[in-house]
TORNU-463202 format. One line per 3 residues: number of its first residue (from 1); their letters; for each residue x, y negated, z negated of N, C-alpha, C. Coordinates in steps of 0.05 Angstrom, whole numbers. Atoms other than C-alpha are relative to their C-alpha. Layout:
N
NUM) A) X:Y:Z:X:Y:Z:X:Y:Z | ...
***
This chain:
235
1) MEE) -24:-1:-15:629:2049:-371:22:13:-17 | -20:-12:18:672:2068:-432:-4:30:-2 | 6:-29:2:636:2135:-437:10:14:25
4) FFQ) -9:-12:-25:652:2148:-364:30:5:0 | -29:-4:1:726:2137:-375:9:20:-22 | -7:-21:21:727:2179:-439:-5:27:11
7) ISW) 5:-27:-11:695:2237:-402:21:7:21 | -21:-6:-20:743:2231:-344:27:5:-12 | -26:-3:13:801:2229:-393:2:27:-12
10) FCD) -2:-25:14:783:2291:-432:-9:24:17 | 9:-22:-16:755:2333:-375:22:8:20 | -20:-10:-20:795:2376:-327:-9:-7:27
13) DET) 6:7:-28:795:2372:-252:-26:12:9 | 25:-13:-9:738:2421:-243:-24:-15:-11 | 22:15:12:695:2384:-291:-4:-27:15
16) YNN) 1:27:-13:713:2318:-256:-13:2:28 | 11:-3:-27:695:2346:-188:-30:6:-1 | 29:-6:2:628:2373:-213:-16:-24:-11
19) FEV) 14:23:12:611:2305:-244:-10:-18:23 | 13:16:-21:562:2265:-201:-4:-29:-11 | 2:29:8:564:2189:-204:-26:-11:13
22) NRS) 25:13:-9:498:2151:-198:8:-25:17 | -8:22:-19:508:2105:-136:-24:-19:5 | 24:17:-6:439:2072:-140:6:-30:-4
25) AFV) -7:28:5:471:2007:-166:16:-12:23 | -17:10:-22:515:2001:-103:-15:1:26 | 15:2:-25:481:1978:-39:19:-10:22
28) SFE) -17:8:-22:515:1971:28:-7:-28:9 | 4:27:-9:525:1899:51:-14:-2:27 | 11:0:-27:507:1915:123:-29:5:-1
31) SKL) 28:-6:2:441:1947:104:-16:-23:-13 | 13:23:13:425:1888:58:-4:-23:20 | 0:22:-20:442:1839:113:-21:6:21
34) SEE) 19:-7:-21:400:1877:164:-29:-2:-10 | 27:2:11:340:1879:117:-9:-29:-4 | 8:28:6:342:1805:98:-2:-16:26
37) FGV) 0:16:-25:358:1779:168:-9:18:23 | 10:-17:-21:314:1824:210:-11:-16:23 | 11:13:-24:275:1809:272:-19:-23:-8
40) YSY) 19:20:8:221:1771:235:14:-25:-10 | -15:22:10:272:1728:198:13:-15:22 | -13:13:-22:308:1714:262:-19:-17:16
43) GSV) 20:16:-14:244:1691:294:-7:-25:-16 | 5:24:16:232:1644:236:22:-21:3 | -22:19:-4:301:1615:244:-2:-13:27
46) SMN) 3:12:-27:288:1605:318:-23:-20:0 | 22:19:1:221:1572:303:8:-26:-14 | -10:24:14:254:1526:252:18:-16:18
49) HRN) -19:14:-17:307:1510:303:-15:-17:21 | 16:15:-19:254:1490:354:-14:-24:-13 | 12:23:14:218:1447:303:20:-22:-5
52) MNK) -20:20:4:283:1413:287:7:-16:25 | -5:14:-26:296:1398:360:-22:-19:7 | 23:17:-6:226:1370:367:2:-25:-17
55) RVM) -2:23:18:236:1325:306:22:-19:9 | -22:17:-9:303:1301:332:-8:-15:25 | 9:13:-24:273:1286:400:-20:-23:-6
58) EFL) 19:21:7:215:1248:369:14:-24:-13 | -15:21:13:263:1209:325:16:-17:21 | -16:14:-20:308:1192:384:-19:-16:19
61) KKN) 19:14:-17:247:1173:426:-10:-26:-13 | 9:23:14:220:1126:373:22:-21:-2 | -23:18:2:289:1096:362:6:-13:26
64) WIS) -5:11:-27:298:1087:437:-21:-21:7 | 22:19:-7:230:1053:445:4:-26:-16 | -4:24:16:244:1005:388:24:-16:9
67) KNG) -23:14:-10:313:989:413:-5:-12:28 | 6:10:-27:288:981:484:-18:-25:-1 | 17:23:4:233:934:461:15:-24:-11
70) QVK) -16:21:11:283:894:421:18:-12:21 | -17:10:-22:329:889:481:-16:-17:19 | 17:15:-18:272:865:525:-7:-28:-12
73) MEK) 6:26:13:253:811:473:25:-18:1 | -25:16:-1:326:789:470:5:-11:28 | -3:9:-27:329:785:545:-19:-23:7
76) KKG) 20:20:-5:265:745:547:7:-26:-13 | -9:24:14:291:697:495:23:-13:14 | -23:11:-14:356:690:532:-8:-13:26
79) HKH) 9:12:-24:319:675:596:-13:-27:-5 | 12:25:7:277:621:563:21:-21:-8 | -22:18:8:339:591:531:15:-10:25
82) MIK) -14:8:-24:373:590:599:-16:-21:16 | 17:20:-15:314:554:632:0:-27:-15 | 0:25:16:311:503:575:26:-15:3
85) ERI) -26:12:-3:385:491:581:4:-13:28 | -2:11:-27:380:480:656:-17:-26:2 | 17:24:0:322:431:646:14:-23:-15
88) RRE) -13:20:15:362:394:593:24:-12:15 | -22:10:-16:423:389:638:-9:-18:23 | 11:15:-22:381:364:696:-9:-28:-10
91) KQK) 9:25:11:349:310:652:24:-18:-7 | -24:15:7:418:290:627:13:-11:25 | -12:10:-25:444:285:698:-16:-23:11
94) QSY) 17:22:-10:385:241:719:4:-25:-17 | -5:23:17:397:196:659:26:-13:6 | -26:12:-7:470:187:677:-1:-14:27
97) LAL) 3:13:-26:451:171:749:-14:-26:-2 | 15:25:4:400:119:727:18:-21:-14 | -18:18:14:451:88:680:22:-10:19
100) HKL) -21:8:-19:504:88:735:-9:-21:19 | 11:20:-18:458:47:780:0:-28:-12 | 1:25:14:455:-8:727:27:-13:-4
103) LPM) -27:9:5:530:-14:721:11:-14:24 | -12:14:-22:575:-58:764:10:19:22 | -10:-16:-23:597:-34:833:29:9:-5
106) GTK) -26:-10:4:658:9:833:4:18:-24 | -2:-17:23:643:46:769:0:30:8 | -3:-28:-7:664:119:773:-25:15:-9
109) GEK) 24:-16:6:610:173:772:4:20:-22 | -5:-19:22:643:213:716:-15:-9:-25 | 16:6:24:606:217:650:16:-18:-19
112) NAI) -16:17:18:663:188:609:2:-28:10 | -2:27:-11:671:130:656:-26:-15:-2 | 27:13:2:596:115:656:-5:-9:-28
115) VQT) 4:7:28:593:116:580:17:-23:-9 | -18:21:8:654:73:571:-8:-27:12 | 8:25:-13:632:21:622:-26:-11:-11
118) ATR) 26:8:12:561:20:593:5:-12:-28 | -6:10:27:590:9:523:11:-28:2 | -11:27:-3:632:-50:546:-21:-20:9
121) RIE) 21:18:-10:573:-79:584:-20:-8:-22 | 18:6:22:528:-74:523:12:-20:-20 | -14:19:18:580:-110:480:0:-28:12
124) ELQ) 0:27:-13:585:-166:531:-28:-12:-1 | 27:11:1:509:-173:534:-7:-9:-28 | 6:9:27:505:-176:458:13:-27:-6
127) KYK) -13:26:4:556:-233:457:-15:-22:15 | 15:20:-16:518:-268:512:-26:-7:-13 | 25:5:14:454:-260:473:4:-18:-24
130) ENL) -6:16:23:486:-290:411:5:-29:8 | -5:27:-10:511:-350:451:-26:-14:9 | 26:12:-8:442:-361:481:-17:-8:-24
133) KKR) 15:6:24:411:-358:412:10:-26:-13 | -12:24:11:459:-411:387:-8:-24:16 | 7:23:-18:445:-455:447:-30:-7:-4
136) NDE) 29:5:4:370:-447:437:-5:-14:-26 | 4:13:26:375:-466:364:9:-29:2 | -9:27:-3:415:-528:383:-21:-17:15
139) LEM) 20:14:-16:363:-548:435:-25:-6:-17 | 23:5:17:307:-539:385:5:-22:-20 | -6:21:19:342:-583:335:0:-27:14
142) MIL) 0:25:-15:352:-636:388:-28:-9:6 | 27:8:-6:279:-634:408:-15:-10:-25 | 12:9:25:256:-639:336:9:-28:-8
145) AEN) -11:27:7:302:-698:324:-12:-21:18 | 11:19:-19:277:-732:387:-30:-6:-6 | 28:4:7:204:-721:367:-3:-17:-24
148) DSN) 2:16:24:217:-749:299:6:-30:6 | -6:28:-7:249:-811:329:-22:-13:16 | 23:11:-15:192:-819:378:-24:-7:-18
151) NED) 23:5:18:141:-813:323:5:-25:-17 | -6:24:16:177:-867:284:-3:-26:17 | 1:24:-17:181:-915:344:-29:-7:8
154) FDK) 27:5:-10:109:-907:369:-20:-3:-23 | 22:4:19:48:-932:332:-25:9:13 | 26:-10:-10:-20:-900:339:-21:-21:-6
157) AKI) 21:20:4:-80:-946:349:-23:7:18 | 24:-2:-16:-150:-948:377:-8:-27:10 | 9:25:-11:-172:-1002:424:-28:4:12
160) KTK) 27:-1:-9:-244:-1018:443:-5:-23:20 | 7:21:-20:-268:-1055:505:-27:6:11 | 26:-4:-12:-334:-1067:538:-6:-22:20
163) VNN) 8:19:-20:-364:-1102:598:-30:3:5 | 28:-1:-6:-436:-1121:609:-5:-1:30 | 8:-2:-28:-470:-1106:675:24:6:18
166) PIS) -24:-7:-16:-410:-1070:705:-7:5:29 | 4:-5:-29:-403:-1066:780:10:28:7 | -12:-27:-6:-357:-1005:783:16:8:-25
169) GID) -13:-8:24:-341:-973:717:24:19:4 | -23:-19:-5:-297:-918:746:24:-15:10 | -23:15:-10:-254:-966:785:12:-17:-22
172) SML) -11:16:22:-248:-1010:724:16:17:-19 | -15:-18:18:-226:-950:682:27:7:12 | -26:-6:-13:-171:-934:733:19:-24:-4
175) EVL) -17:24:4:-146:-1006:727:10:-2:-29 | -8:0:28:-145:-999:651:23:20:-5 | -22:-20:3:-101:-936:655:26:-11:13
178) KCL) -24:12:-12:-53:-973:702:12:-21:-19 | -10:21:19:-49:-1029:651:14:13:-24 | -13:-14:22:-33:-980:595:28:10:8
181) KNC) -26:-10:-9:23:-950:636:20:-22:3 | -18:23:-3:52:-1018:653:9:-11:-27 | -7:10:27:51:-1036:579:17:20:-16
184) GAK) -15:-20:14:88:-972:560:-15:15:-21 | 16:-14:20:30:-944:521:-9:27:11 | 8:-27:-8:8:-872:522:-28:5:-11
187) ANS) 28:-5:8:-66:-854:521:-3:29:-9 | 4:-27:10:-80:-793:477:-28:10:4 | 28:-8:-4:-156:-793:482:-15:-25:10
190) IQS) 17:22:-12:-209:-834:520:-29:9:-3 | 29:-4:2:-283:-839:505:-13:-24:14 | 12:21:-16:-323:-878:557:-30:4:3
193) SFS) 29:-1:-3:-396:-895:567:-7:-18:24 | 7:15:-24:-423:-916:635:-31:-3:2 | 29:6:-5:-491:-949:648:-2:-25:17
196) LQE) 4:24:-16:-520:-1004:690:2:-25:-16 | 0:23:17:-524:-1050:631:28:-5:-13 | -25:4:15:-456:-1037:598:19:23:6
199) FST) -22:-20:-2:-390:-1002:606:18:-5:-25 | -16:2:25:-353:-988:540:19:24:-1 | -20:-21:2:-291:-947:524:15:-3:-26
202) IIE) -17:-1:24:-251:-926:463:24:16:7 | -24:-13:-8:-179:-908:476:19:2:-24 | -21:-4:21:-130:-877:426:27:0:13
205) IET) -26:3:-14:-60:-898:445:23:2:-20 | -25:1:14:12:-893:423:17:-21:14 | -15:22:-12:53:-956:434:21:-11:-18
208) KSG) -21:14:15:116:-991:413:-7:-29:-5 | 9:27:4:83:-1058:421:-23:-1:-20 | 22:3:19:29:-1085:376:-26:9:13
211) AGE) 25:-10:-10:-40:-1053:384:-18:-23:9 | 16:23:-7:-72:-1122:386:7:-11:28 | -9:10:-26:-31:-1144:446:-9:19:22
214) IEK) 9:-20:-20:-48:-1079:483:-30:-3:4 | 29:3:-3:-121:-1089:469:-8:-24:16 | 5:24:-16:-120:-1160:496:6:4:29
217) AVQ) -7:-5:-28:-84:-1137:558:-20:17:14 | 20:-18:-11:-134:-1082:570:-26:-14:6 | 25:15:-3:-193:-1128:560:2:-19:24
220) NTL) -3:19:-22:-165:-1180:608:1:15:27 | -1:-16:-24:-150:-1126:659:-28:9:9 | 27:-10:-6:-221:-1100:654:-17:-23:12
223) FEA) 16:23:-10:-252:-1170:664:10:-7:28 | -11:8:-26:-206:-1185:722:-8:20:21 | 8:-20:-20:-222:-1119:755:-29:-3:7
226) ERN) 28:4:-5:-297:-1131:748:-4:-25:18 | 3:24:-16:-289:-1201:776:8:4:29 | -9:-6:-27:-250:-1176:835:-19:17:15
229) FGA) 19:-17:-13:-299:-1121:849:-26:-14:7 | 25:15:-5:-357:-1169:842:3:-19:24 | -5:18:-22:-325:-1219:889:0:15:27
232) HWY) -1:-16:-24:-312:-1165:939:-28:10:7 | 27:-10:-5:-384:-1140:930:-17:-22:13 | 16:22:-10:-415:-1208:941:9:-9:28
235) Y) -11:8:-26:-369:-1222:1000:-10:19:21
***
């Protein structure tokens, strides 16, 4: 470049005009552009453009399918939730109606009124239950005390009686039971034996009187009953 300026500085106009500059290093932009972006390159750009559109469409399609499936799942879940909520409300309504039937007449049908009335009723029933429990305990104590006093007053004893050649053992036994009742004795157990030769009985009693006196009374009653039945039989 310096040599070019030195020559142009020392040469005259004729020499300058006859001097030829090598233009091979300078290329027109338009020709360069037309060579690089020719018909073939333009076709490649168009092909790439179509490929890009195809990719975009595939991407949008996949994205749309996934979103559409997600929306359907959300709608399905929402529908199930709505059905469950309706069932829950219906059960709750039936529960309130059933509770309202148990409450006193005149109770309002509103939920708050039903709950408040039921709460008061439950509190009243709890107090009533406590009072009944106290009364039951008092009655049990009274019964136990009465049983203790009865056990102290009554004496347990066994009496034995027998009759030879009985005429009617069953009728005689009925007379014995009447005798025990008249004497204020209570028969807890009776063991009897009936035969043509002998009638015998063992009676376990509870009595306030002496066991000996009760035994004598039973024996006399038995003999008297047999005598009366015998007299009636012979008559």
